[in-house]
Structure formats: structure tokens, C-alpha cells
Wavefront OBJ file of the C-alpha trace (Angstrom):
o trace
v 46.374 48.579 -1.447
v 43.429 47.676 -3.408
v 41.841 44.137 -1.516
v 39.036 43.692 -4.270
v 39.620 41.823 -6.750
v 36.824 43.658 -9.034
v 38.924 47.009 -8.495
v 42.012 45.970 -9.832
v 41.788 45.815 -13.184
v 44.256 42.353 -13.931
v 41.086 40.979 -15.422
v 40.915 38.666 -18.936
v 38.247 37.700 -21.414
v 37.719 33.499 -20.926
v 35.517 31.330 -23.042
v 33.108 30.493 -21.005
v 30.677 33.751 -19.192
v 31.793 34.299 -15.292
v 28.500 35.040 -13.041
v 29.066 36.022 -9.165
v 27.113 34.597 -5.977
v 26.500 36.443 -2.607
v 27.668 33.858 0.311
v 27.177 36.312 2.918
v 30.947 37.692 4.051
v 32.404 36.922 0.579
v 31.057 36.864 -3.521
v 32.495 33.887 -5.248
v 33.116 34.005 -8.915
v 32.315 31.059 -11.253
v 31.800 29.316 -14.695
v 29.506 26.974 -15.352
v 29.381 24.422 -18.828
v 26.654 21.614 -20.041
v 22.999 20.921 -19.735
v 21.574 21.250 -16.398
v 19.723 17.814 -16.977
v 23.200 15.773 -16.773
v 24.633 15.406 -13.256
v 26.811 18.114 -10.752
v 30.427 18.462 -10.937
v 31.971 21.520 -9.060
v 35.855 21.813 -10.169
v 37.735 23.732 -6.986
v 41.394 24.932 -8.323
v 44.883 24.998 -7.227
v 46.245 27.669 -4.417
v 47.603 30.064 -6.984
v 44.623 29.432 -9.197
v 41.275 30.599 -10.862
v 38.612 28.479 -12.729
v 40.181 28.868 -15.819
v 42.563 26.493 -15.227
v 39.797 23.684 -15.629
v 38.737 25.851 -18.856
v 39.450 23.501 -21.370
v 38.555 20.411 -19.705
v 35.465 21.708 -18.430
v 34.300 21.267 -22.727
v 34.981 17.520 -22.295
v 32.886 17.297 -19.353
v 30.343 19.039 -20.472
v 29.774 15.903 -22.851
v 28.352 14.525 -20.209
v 27.963 16.482 -16.834
v 26.777 19.733 -15.852
v 30.183 21.588 -14.877
v 30.778 24.298 -11.958
v 34.223 25.437 -11.531
v 35.002 28.438 -8.793
v 37.338 31.135 -7.417
v 37.761 30.279 -4.152
v 38.319 33.174 -1.651
v 41.395 35.372 -2.764
v 41.957 34.009 -5.795
v 40.505 34.930 -9.343
v 37.697 37.063 -9.188
v 36.107 36.111 -5.735
v 36.467 38.135 -2.458
v 39.536 39.096 -0.844
v 39.525 38.877 2.569
v 42.607 39.543 4.682
v 43.189 37.944 7.722
v 40.766 35.150 6.674
v 41.835 32.393 4.968
v 41.809 29.090 6.630
v 40.824 25.889 4.994
v 37.789 26.009 7.543
v 36.416 29.260 5.795
v 37.183 27.852 2.572
v 35.662 24.543 2.614
v 32.326 26.629 4.818
v 31.828 28.980 1.437
v 31.454 25.794 -0.914
v 29.041 24.349 1.071
v 27.119 27.870 0.866
v 27.622 27.351 -2.948
v 26.308 23.751 -3.483
v 23.653 24.757 -1.615
v 22.210 28.462 -3.373
v 24.087 27.673 -6.942
v 24.596 23.671 -7.387
v 20.996 22.680 -4.961
v 21.580 19.041 -5.463
v 23.990 16.373 -4.467
v 27.224 16.980 -6.315
v 30.301 14.786 -7.643
v 33.728 17.394 -6.725
v 36.740 17.380 -8.443
v 39.528 19.440 -6.946
v 43.677 19.984 -7.702
v 46.425 20.469 -5.111
v 45.005 22.654 -2.072
v 41.509 22.064 -3.865
v 41.812 18.443 -3.535
v 42.022 19.077 0.065
v 39.299 21.130 0.354
v 37.324 18.164 -2.214
v 38.114 15.675 1.128
v 37.309 18.301 4.042
v 33.805 18.874 1.903
v 34.215 14.728 1.927
v 34.125 14.952 5.624
v 32.526 18.301 6.465
v 29.508 18.878 3.973
v 26.208 18.810 5.055
v 24.176 15.367 4.665
v 23.292 14.664 0.751
v 25.549 17.885 -0.961
v 28.179 15.237 -2.266
v 28.303 11.957 -4.537
v 32.153 11.462 -4.150
v 35.319 13.798 -4.462
v 38.477 13.926 -7.064
v 41.142 14.403 -5.135
v 43.792 15.245 -7.345
v 47.490 15.025 -6.514
v 46.204 17.074 -3.342
v 49.496 17.941 -0.632
v 48.037 16.371 1.865
v 49.642 16.303 5.428
v 52.617 17.898 3.080
v 50.748 21.552 3.552
v 50.842 21.039 7.211
v 53.279 23.129 9.124
v 53.337 20.115 11.490
v 51.824 17.075 9.969
v 51.220 13.215 11.711
v 53.095 11.791 8.690
v 56.187 12.858 6.557
v 57.701 15.928 5.293
v 55.704 19.392 6.232
v 54.660 22.339 4.055
v 58.199 23.939 4.603
v 59.880 20.570 3.000
v 57.950 20.782 0.171
v 56.223 23.778 -1.372
v 57.125 26.261 1.322
v 59.959 27.738 -0.307
v 57.998 29.253 -2.875
v 55.307 30.549 0.170
v 57.854 32.239 1.818
v 59.071 34.157 -1.240
v 55.870 34.818 -2.418
v 55.216 35.870 1.249
v 58.954 37.864 0.997
v 58.292 39.553 -2.287
v 54.835 39.878 -3.131
v 53.285 40.470 0.684
v 49.583 40.283 1.661
v 47.130 41.759 -1.382
v 50.075 42.385 -3.209
v 51.178 45.206 -1.003
v 54.454 44.780 -1.196
v 54.358 43.690 -4.879
v 58.299 43.511 -5.873
v 58.408 40.779 -8.869
v 61.678 41.629 -10.142
v 62.934 40.388 -6.212
v 61.318 37.473 -5.995
v 62.775 36.132 -9.084
v 66.429 37.511 -8.361
v 65.753 34.916 -5.017
v 63.907 32.527 -7.051
v 66.652 32.087 -9.113
v 68.916 31.285 -6.904
v 66.939 29.042 -4.054
v 67.777 25.252 -3.570
v 63.983 24.467 -4.533
v 63.434 23.292 -7.853
v 59.989 24.583 -7.261
v 60.927 28.228 -6.800
v 63.272 28.795 -9.267
v 60.334 26.894 -11.306
v 58.131 30.261 -11.069
v 61.172 32.271 -12.534
v 59.533 34.413 -15.418
v 59.794 38.042 -17.061
v 56.335 38.691 -16.560
v 53.891 38.190 -13.714
v 51.449 35.247 -14.679
v 48.482 36.082 -15.451
v 47.048 33.545 -12.164
v 49.168 35.196 -10.178
v 47.828 38.392 -11.000
v 44.849 37.024 -9.768
v 45.978 35.534 -6.759
v 46.397 37.318 -2.864
v 49.417 36.048 -1.503
v 48.001 36.017 1.697
v 47.616 32.811 1.047
v 50.986 31.285 1.243
v 51.603 32.975 4.735
v 49.149 30.899 5.623
v 50.426 27.992 5.085
v 53.895 28.670 5.691
v 53.175 29.827 8.748
v 50.118 27.344 9.216
v 47.617 29.523 10.067
v 45.333 28.129 7.795
v 45.124 24.745 9.550
v 45.118 25.514 12.324
v 41.656 23.822 13.754
v 41.487 21.408 10.551
v 44.605 18.493 10.833
v 44.505 16.440 8.602
v 44.745 13.358 10.000
v 41.415 13.585 12.225
v 39.407 14.794 8.321
v 40.709 12.162 6.693
v 39.234 9.807 9.698
v 36.212 11.432 9.050
v 35.038 11.209 5.000
v 32.176 10.095 4.391
v 31.593 9.739 0.390
v 33.782 7.490 -2.318
v 36.967 9.193 -3.679
v 39.709 8.442 -5.347
v 42.954 9.762 -4.893
v 45.479 10.655 -7.590
v 49.028 10.945 -6.854
v 51.601 12.652 -9.751
v 54.829 13.272 -9.200
v 56.707 10.896 -6.393
v 60.138 11.209 -4.684
v 62.268 13.994 -2.995
v 64.989 16.591 -3.875
v 68.712 14.649 -3.615
v 70.354 18.077 -2.466
v 67.850 19.126 -0.017
v 65.509 15.964 0.876
v 62.774 18.121 0.590
v 59.234 17.036 -2.190
v 59.779 17.012 -5.309
v 55.634 16.719 -5.964
v 52.589 17.000 -3.907
v 53.055 14.484 -1.129
v 55.047 11.395 -0.504
v 54.598 7.725 -1.016
v 54.057 7.150 2.706
v 51.495 10.324 2.738
v 49.258 8.553 0.087
v 49.402 5.632 1.967
v 48.862 7.404 5.387
v 46.063 9.299 3.727
v 43.912 6.151 2.062
v 43.895 3.981 5.133
v 42.907 7.325 7.523
v 40.044 7.793 4.884
v 39.387 3.749 4.299
v 38.540 3.604 8.318
v 36.080 5.739 7.979
v 34.377 2.883 6.004
v 34.037 4.370 2.099
v 35.308 3.524 -0.717
v 38.559 4.820 -1.490
v 40.469 4.586 -4.869
v 44.240 5.724 -5.685
v 45.690 5.884 -9.460
v 49.142 6.688 -9.356
v 50.270 8.542 -12.321
v 53.811 9.732 -11.643
v 53.967 11.044 -15.715
v 51.661 13.303 -15.206
v 52.120 17.538 -14.037
v 50.691 18.592 -10.319
v 47.630 20.337 -12.642
v 46.976 17.346 -14.659
v 43.362 19.300 -15.628
v 44.850 21.696 -17.504
v 48.540 19.752 -18.702
v 46.823 17.350 -19.915
v 42.582 17.608 -20.398
v 41.832 14.794 -22.139
v 43.548 12.480 -20.355
v 42.233 13.981 -16.810
v 38.063 13.917 -18.256
v 38.869 10.463 -19.128
v 39.844 9.372 -15.745
v 37.546 11.258 -13.481
v 34.180 10.129 -16.358
v 35.476 6.210 -15.053
v 35.672 6.894 -11.992
v 32.289 8.951 -11.354
v 30.547 6.120 -13.534
v 31.644 4.034 -10.382
v 29.163 6.723 -7.779
v 25.544 5.671 -6.588
v 23.189 7.881 -8.629
l 1 2 3 4 5 6 7 8 9 10 11 12 13 14 15 16 17 18 19 20 21 22 23 24 25 26 27 28 29 30 31 32 33 34 35 36 37 38 39 40 41 42 43 44 45 46 47 48 49 50 51 52 53 54 55 56 57 58 59 60 61 62 63 64 65 66 67 68 69 70 71 72 73 74 75 76 77 78 79 80 81 82 83 84 85 86 87 88 89 90 91 92 93 94 95 96 97 98 99 100 101 102 103 104 105 106 107 108 109 110 111 112 113 114 115 116 117 118 119 120 121 122 123 124 125 126 127 128 129 130 131 132 133 134 135 136 137 138 139 140 141 142 143 144 145 146 147 148 149 150 151 152 153 154 155 156 157 158 159 160 161 162 163 164 165 166 167 168 169 170 171 172 173 174 175 176 177 178 179 180 181 182 183 184 185 186 187 188 189 190 191 192 193 194 195 196 197 198 199 200 201 202 203 204 205 206 207 208 209 210 211 212 213 214 215 216 217 218 219 220 221 222 223 224 225 226 227 228 229 230 231 232 233 234 235 236 237 238 239 240 241 242 243 244 245 246 247 248 249 250 251 252 253 254 255 256 257 258 259 260 261 262 263 264 265 266 267 268 269 270 271 272 273 274 275 276 277 278 279 280 281 282 283 284 285 286 287 288 289 290 291 292 293 294 295 296 297 298 299 300 301 302 303 304 305 306 307 308 309
């Protein structure tokens, strides 16, 4: 079992050169684009994703910003850290990255779990590090095992994570892709069925499935309840909400978070005294930044123009 992603020999070249920074416990992999004299932007990918899910949109954003896109620990070329996957560890990695690499106030945008981490940074980063955060379709409450509001992770993407932990295993220690696909193909979860493929997708090759177990078992956010986190945000926030509704067969979420959860998140963040914008885009995919980069860049750029410099 190889836990160092640099030794797994599964990576492929990309449009932008990749760089690494030693943050202490981990080495973080990242790419950047744009003029350093332009405002700084930090992009945080989704769970199972790497920085290159933003590859196309980076070029669009680079017309106005200096863009950094990172691999979180356990994803891409960044260090894998068995038993050390938590929101607080992910978030503190990003605090160090901003301090050591960006070195100035930054606008943060994260998708899915990366959107939860954008909210984490708004609440818990060091003073002066952030100008604002865009949370792109984040599973607020819906990625918790026992949420304060609405569906839990096991009523959302949890069935996929359960299959990951069973058939792929921590650090790919099981690695039974065919078994995963057989089980996913007959799952009652539409999300699970959507992962069936003849070959392992590139983004999953670069992903430590222990992430999935940490979310499914609730350890990832054990000391970081979303309700408390959202009530402590300190910067302007844009929340985008994509697919709505539930599966009529199972009652599980079809998207990242429900209307109720989005409303509760906005209420809590507004109670902290910050400006909270909300954009409902129900026709967008979960990863709008990758599937529709022009639309994402327009939304991001329009909102970022409202932030104080």
C-alpha cells in the first residue's frame, strides 16, 4: 500500500505547471494563473477532485485575478494523511497556504466540500486573510452525520461514500473497482449509479477513499458542527445552490443541500452580521465551475466586484 501520492504514478500532465509548498505536516500541491498584480483568488476543489477541475475556468478568471488552485490533503498530488482527515485540518492547511504562498488578502471559492471549507475559512482563518468567500453548492448540514437541520450525509451522498470505503478502502487498500461498479449499479441511490464506469476516472485515482469513510462515519466534522461554524463567519459570502429536491423513491437528497438547509445557512451567516448573497441555479450541475466555466466565471466576477478591496 503506497500512501505517498507522488509515488503512485497515476498522475497526468495539465495545462498549468504544478508547484508544491511544505506546510509542516503536509506538502500541498497547487497551480496558479494570471498576473500577480491582480487581486488574489483561491480555488478549493470538491471531494474526489483535484485542482485541475478548475483548469478551464482558471484561464477565464485569470483575465481579472491572480488565481491559485490547490489539492487538499488526500487528493491530487498533495500528501495523504491516514487518520488525519478533518475539516479543521483541511482548513488549517489552507490558512498556512494563504500565509506562506498568497501572502495577501484573498477571495476564496470552493465547491462541494471545498465550499464547506470556504465557510470554515470565513469563520476561522486569521484576521485579514480573506476578502470574501463563494460557497459553490456546498453540502452545509447535509455532509454531517447528525446535522442540526435537515438531511444527514447518509441521506445524501452517503451511499456513494459507503461503497467507496467498502470496495476501494483507505488509501486504496481494497481497490476492487469492479466490485464497486457492480454494487453501485444496483444501488437505490442515483448518485451511486452515476459513478459506474468501465475504467477508474482520473480524479478518483488521485483521491484517498479514507475521505469518504471520514464523512460517512462522521469523524471529519466531529469537532466542527456546521451550525456553530456558520454563526461565526466574518466575511461577505455568496452561496450558490444548484440541484434542489429529493428522490421520490428514497427521500434522499438529489443535490448537495435542501432548500431548508440553504435557508438555515443563510440565516446563521446573516446573524453573524455579514453580507450574504444567494444565487439559485437549479439547472446547473454540482460542479458548475467545470461543466459551465463561462457561467461560473461570470457569477464569480460579478460578485467579487462588490467586495471591498
